[in-house]
N, C-alpha and C positions, 0 to 999 in steps of 0.2 A: 503493499500499500504506500502512497506517496506520503511522503512526510511535509506536510502543509506548513509546520510551523518551521522548519528547516528552511524551506524554500521563502517564508517571509523574510528570514533574517538574511537572505542573499541582499536586499534592499537596502541600501544605506540611508536612504531618506526616511525611511520609515522607523529609523532609531532615534529619531529628534523628538522634540515636543512642540507643541505650539499652543501657545496662550495658556503657559504651564500645565499642558495635559498630553499625554501620549500622542503622536499624529495617527489618526483613522484616516485614510485617504480611500473616499469613495466616489472618486471621479474619475474613473479609469475611460470612461465613453468619452471623456474630453481629451485627455493623455493619459498614457500608463507611466507608472514609475519604471527605473532601469537597475536591472540586477547588476551587482557588481563586476559581473564577466563584461556586460557591454560596456561599462566605463573602462574598463581595463584595456579591452580590444582598441578602442578608439584612441585612448591614450599611448598605448603601444605602437599604434601607427604613425601617429605624429613624431613619437620619440625615434622610433627605429627606420621609417620608410618616407615617408611624406615627399612625394615626387608627383609629378604630373604624370597622365597615362597617356598610352598609345602614340607617345612624342618622344621618347627616349629610349636609347639602347643600353645605358648604363645599368649598373644592378639595381640601385633602388627604384628606378624608374619601371623596370621590367617585374619587380616585385609589386608596385603599386597596380600596375596594368592587372598581374595576376589575381590581386587582392579584389580591384572590382568586378572582374569577370567571374572570379572564383564565388562571389556573392550572387552574381546574376543567376550562376547555376544552382546555388542555393534556394533562391527563391523559385525559380524554375521547378524544382525537385518538392518543395513545399506545397506549392498549388498543384502539382501534376500537370505542369505544361508539356506539351510535346517536344519542346525544345527551347533552349535558352535564348536564343536569338528574338524569340517573342516576347521578352521581357524588356521593357523600356523603364529607366528610371527616370523620375520626375521630382519636382522637390516636395510635391505633397499630392495628395489624393484631389485637392483642387485644380492644381494643375493638369491633372491626367485627364480629368473630365472635360476640362476646357480643350485639351489636344485633341479630343474625340470628337468634340464640338466644331472646332474650328477646321481641323484637318479633314477628318471624315465627313463630318456634316457640311462642311463649306464646300467640298466637292460632290455631295452627293444630294443635298436637299435643296429645294426650291417652291415654287409658287405649286399648288395642287397635291403637295406631300404633307406628311403628319409625323409627329414624333407624339409617343406616348410615355408619360411619367405618372408618378402616383401623388396623391396627397400627401404621403408621408415622407417625402425625400426631404433631403438635406437641401439647404440653398446651393450648394455646390452643384447639386444635379437639378437644379431648377434654373437659377439665374442664367448660365451658359446658353440654355436653350432659349430663353428668353431675347437674350441679346441677338442671338444668331436668327431667330423667327422674326424680329423686325428688321434685319436686313434681306433675308430671303423669302420671306413671306409665306412660309409654311405653316401648318397649322400644329398647336400644343393641345393635347387632349390629356384628360386627367381619371385615374383610375381612383374611385373613392374608397374610403376608409368606413367599415361598419363600427357599430357599438363596440364590438366585442375587440376591437384592434386589429381584425385581421382586413386585408383586402376584398372589396366587392367585386367579384369576378363575374358576376352574372351576366355582363354586357362586354367580356372582354372580346369576343370576336368580333363586335360592332366598331370597339375601338381601335382594333388592330385593321379593322379593313381599309386598305390603301395606305398604313403606316409603313414607313421604311425603318423604324428604329423604335424599339421598346427599352426605356434607359430606368432602372429600377434599383432600389437598394434590397440587398438581402437580408439585412437586419434594420429595423428601425431604430434610429439613435434616440428616440422618444418613447415608444411603447414596446420596445423590444422584440416587437414581432418578428418572427422568422418567415420569410415568405417563400412560397412553392416555387424556387427558380427553375428545376428541370420541367415543371409543368409550363411555367410562363415561356421559358425558351420554347418548347414544342409549338406552343400555340403560335409566338412570334414567327417561326421559321415557317410554320405552315400558312401563313399570310405573306410569306415572303419579305417578311423583316428579320432585321438583326436585333440582340439583345446584348445591351451594356449592362453590368452588374456592378453596381457600388459595392465593393465588399469593406468597407473601410471599418464597420462594427462586427462582421463577419470573419473575417479572416482570423484575426488574433484568439478567437474563441471556440472556433470549429474546424475540424478537417476541411480542408478545401480542396476541391479536385474540379479542375474548369472542364476537364473532358466530361466527367459526368454530369456536372450542370447544365452541358450544353449553351455555354456562354460564349459570344463572339468577342466580348472585352471584358474584362475585370479590372477594376480599379482599386487599391487599397493605399495604406499609408503606413509608414515605420512606426511613426510616435506611439501608436495606439496598441502594438504589440511587443511592447518592452525595447523596441529599438529607438533611436534618436530621432527628433525633430529634424525637418530639411530634406528628408527623402521619402518619395511615395512610388507606386509601382502603376504601370500600365501594362497588362497583358493582352494582347488581340492575336487572333489566328495569323500566321504568317503571310498569307495571302492578302488577308485584309491591310496588314501593315505594309506591304510592299505596294499598293495601289494606292495607300494614302501620300499627299503631298506633305513636306515637311512642315513642320509647325513655328520653328524658330530658325534663323539663319545666323551663319559665323562660321567659327572653327569647329571641328571635329564632324560637323554633319556632312561634309563636303567629300567629293574625290577629287574634284578639280575644280579651279575658278581660273576664269579668263576675263578678259574686257567684255566678251561678248555675253558671257554667262556663266553658268554652273553646273557641274553634275553632282548629285547627291551620293551621299555614303550609301552602304548597304545597312539593312536594319539590323539591330535597332539603333544603331549609332546615328543614322539619319534624323533621329528625333532628339538627339542628346547633344544640342549646339551648346559650344563652351566647354569651361573646366567642370568635369563632373564633381559629385558630391563622394568622394572617395573614403574619407573617414566614416561619412553617415552610413555608407554600403557597407563597410567593415562592423559597423555597429550592428546594421540590420541581420547581416549575416551571424553574428553571435547572439543575436536575440532568436533566431529561427533554430540556432543550435541549441539553445536553453530550452525552447518550447519542444523541440523534438525530443529531447532528454526526458521530459516529463511525459510526453506524449498528448496530442491533441484531444484523445479520446478520454484521457483522464482531466485533460482541462475542462472538457465540455461537462462530463460528470459531474466534477466538483462545483461548477457554477449552477447546474442543475439544482442540486442539492441545496446549496447557498440561497439559489432565487426562492425556492419553496420555502426554507425556514423564513427567510425575509417576508414574504407573502403571508405567511401563516402568523409570525411573530406580531407584524405591523397590524393586522388586523386585530388578532387577539387582544392587544395591548390599546388599541386607540379605536376599533369599530367604526362606528360611523362618521368619526372626526376625520379619517383619513380616505381618500379617494385615490386608488391606485391605477391609472390608466394602462392599458393592454391588455394581452391575453391573460386570463386568469389561472391557466393550466403552464407551469414550468417548463415542460418539455417543448411548448410551442413558442417560446421566448427565449431570448438573454438574459442576462443577467442584468438589465437596465430597468429601473423602476422610476417612472415619472410620477409625482403624487402632488396633491392639494390638500393641504391641513388645515382643519378648524378654521376656515377663512381666515387664515393668518397670511400674509403676502408670502409668495416663497422668497424672496431676498431677506424678509424678517427670519424665517425659519432659518435661512442658510448662515444668518448672522449669528444666532444663538447656538447652533451647531459648531461654528466655528470657535465659540469660545470655549468649548470641550475639545478642541483641537480634531473635529468631525469635518471632513472638508466634502463639500456637495456642491454641484453646480444648481444654478438658479437662473431663471430667464426663460427664452421661447426656444433656446437649443439649435439655433440657426434652422428652424422649422416652423416658420410662422403660418404657413397656408394650413399644416395640421393643427396647430394651435387653436386656429379659428374653428376648424372641423369640430375639437373637442369642445368647443366655447370656454377656453381660459386663456387670459392674457399671458400666463407664465405658470411653471412648474417647479417644484424642487425634484431634483433626478439623483437619484443613488444609482451608480454604476459599478459593478463589481469583476474582482479579477481574481488571479491565483494567489495574490497574497493578502486576501480578506478571508475572515474566517467569521463564526457566529458571535464571537465576543464584539465584534464591531456592530453586527446587527442588535445585539442585545444593547449597547452602547447607544446607537442611533434610536432606538425605540423608546429608551429612559428618557434621553434627552428631548425629544420631541414634547413630553410631557412639560417642560419648562417652557418651551415655547408657547405653548396653549396657555399656561399661568401667565406668564408674562403680557401676553397680547389680548388675553380674555377681557371683556367689558360688557 
């Protein structure tokens, strides 16, 4: 059995106090903490290698190139991609989604076309399509969300009729809902559309297989899966990447430049203009190694058990005072619990929790269309990961009572 206490001890930030109390970090949906191994891997890179990649034949330049390309191979294996050349490094998931919109969308979408997204999308999977639609004139269609937190797929065929892309989150960052990606991919393909999957909340928590998903694009970010900020991933099928025009221009993404024009590099490098994030790739590779040693099935099992405990404990302790949005069945959701508590504003809830060292997110979570559907301006959000345990939930439940006492009138 996994020693979760030993894993928690691997995270140096969790050994400190906040406001005189032990730090309890419940905001991993925002960004995850980093184990010492990731920190050390990045420090070691800067201390012993630190050279630019693909541009030098001297020893440390070769080592730097090996480091970033080795990281690419680990990412490919982690998501079961057919080839590492299908893995493009970006600075975050937002850039990766913009790359899909601007490169693939710019070349393939126009008047009379449609892109389908859902009400539960992060702004990063909404705004790029609004921006492009205003230029290209295509239609943006929306899958609605039911009261139970699941997508309403009753009119999916109608929404996909004439669409060229379905761009959808694999797991909601507000509701925790796990969407049926394989079913959605089959439906999209049956209508001649591609499917882009925002895996930012999914990939860090569940075993991911892009081939089994049936995805055409998968987007995720390093900083939510124990890796550093500053690196994201776009995976796409090789033939799609080959047909897409470059996103940014400059060095590295070219094979040749003349006064008359240029020729692009091979994939994936034609989408990686300029000096890449080598240290961040090293950190992401270390994070993948760490997660693989635990096993993603173990990660998922731990989170389902902890989510079930949290749902049960919060309801037993606070009853009708707390409304937790999203599916009620832990197996149908990730470890994200967005809630409204006793008519106390979410920012006030977060402030009271902070006084006890508990870190939660409060606000609209970059998902304003969804919160309008839920009928709330904001929620408090707890998001769990491998370094959390039942004692964190117990302290959360206990401290919420103080918020009610302070703000009740």
